[in-house]
C-alpha positions in Angstrom: -19.9 -74.6 -59.0 -16.2 -74.1 -59.5 -15.0 -71.5 -61.6 -12.9 -73.0 -64.3 -9.4 -71.2 -65.3 -9.0 -68.7 -68.5 -6.5 -68.4 -70.3 -5.6 -64.5 -71.2 -3.0 -62.9 -73.6 -0.5 -60.2 -71.6 -1.1 -56.4 -73.2 2.9 -56.1 -72.7 4.2 -59.3 -73.8 1.8 -60.9 -76.1 2.3 -64.4 -74.2 -0.3 -66.9 -72.6 -0.9 -66.7 -69.3 -3.7 -68.3 -67.1 -5.7 -66.5 -64.8 -6.6 -69.2 -62.0 -9.7 -70.3 -60.4 -8.5 -69.1 -57.4 -7.1 -65.5 -58.6 -10.7 -65.4 -60.0 -12.4 -65.7 -56.5 -9.6 -63.2 -55.1 -11.0 -60.6 -57.5 -14.5 -60.8 -57.4 -14.0 -60.8 -53.5 -12.0 -57.6 -53.8 -14.0 -56.2 -56.4 -11.9 -55.6 -58.8 -14.0 -55.1 -61.9 -11.8 -56.4 -64.5 -9.4 -59.3 -65.6 -5.4 -58.3 -65.4 -4.3 -57.6 -68.3 -0.8 -58.5 -67.8 1.3 -61.9 -67.2 2.5 -62.6 -63.5 6.0 -61.5 -65.2 5.3 -57.9 -66.4 2.6 -57.4 -63.5 6.4 -57.7 -61.2 8.0 -55.4 -63.5 5.2 -53.1 -63.9 5.2 -52.9 -60.1 8.9 -52.8 -59.9 9.3 -50.0 -62.1 6.5 -47.7 -61.1 7.9 -47.9 -57.4 10.6 -46.0 -58.5 9.2 -43.7 -60.7 8.5 -40.0 -60.1 5.1 -40.9 -59.6 2.8 -43.8 -60.6 3.1 -44.4 -63.6 5.0 -41.6 -65.4 7.6 -43.8 -66.9 10.3 -41.8 -66.0 13.1 -42.3 -62.7 12.4 -40.3 -59.4 14.4 -37.6 -59.1 17.0 -37.7 -55.6 18.3 -34.1 -54.5 21.3 -33.7 -52.4 20.8 -32.2 -49.2 22.6 -31.8 -45.9 20.4 -33.3 -42.5 19.5 -29.9 -40.7 20.4 -32.9 -37.5 23.1 -34.5 -37.9 24.8 -32.8 -40.7 25.5 -35.6 -43.1 24.5 -35.3 -46.7 21.5 -37.2 -47.4 18.8 -37.5 -50.7 15.4 -36.6 -50.8 12.7 -37.4 -53.0 11.7 -34.1 -53.0 12.7 -30.4 -53.8 13.4 -29.2 -50.5 11.9 -25.6 -49.2 13.8 -22.9 -48.3 13.6 -22.1 -44.4 12.5 -25.6 -43.6 14.3 -28.1 -41.6 15.3 -31.8 -44.1 16.7 -35.0 -42.2 18.4 -37.7 -42.9 16.2 -41.2 -42.8 17.8 -41.8 -39.5 16.9 -38.0 -38.0 13.7 -38.2 -39.9 12.6 -41.5 -37.7 14.0 -39.8 -34.0 11.4 -36.3 -35.1 8.9 -37.7 -36.5 8.8 -40.4 -33.3 8.9 -37.1 -30.7 6.3 -35.1 -32.9 3.5 -38.0 -32.0 
């Protein structure tokens, strides 16, 4: 039995969008309990905003802290407040240090 497409209204922009049969099947296969409440454009915007925030859905920009890499001495930015007495690395040196710890 084929599932018919549904027209839903985006909670952010108020525009109608189609929740296709294929998307409904995907949601069912993943066990999602709710239909999407945002259109694809608003979902994309929301996903991008969440990815650059201080925490999931906090709505504020991620705070970066200036540090000097403990390995190479170059300036770097990290998304956490460094703790005194613990080395902080730039991304290149962090990758090197991480692979040697395994």
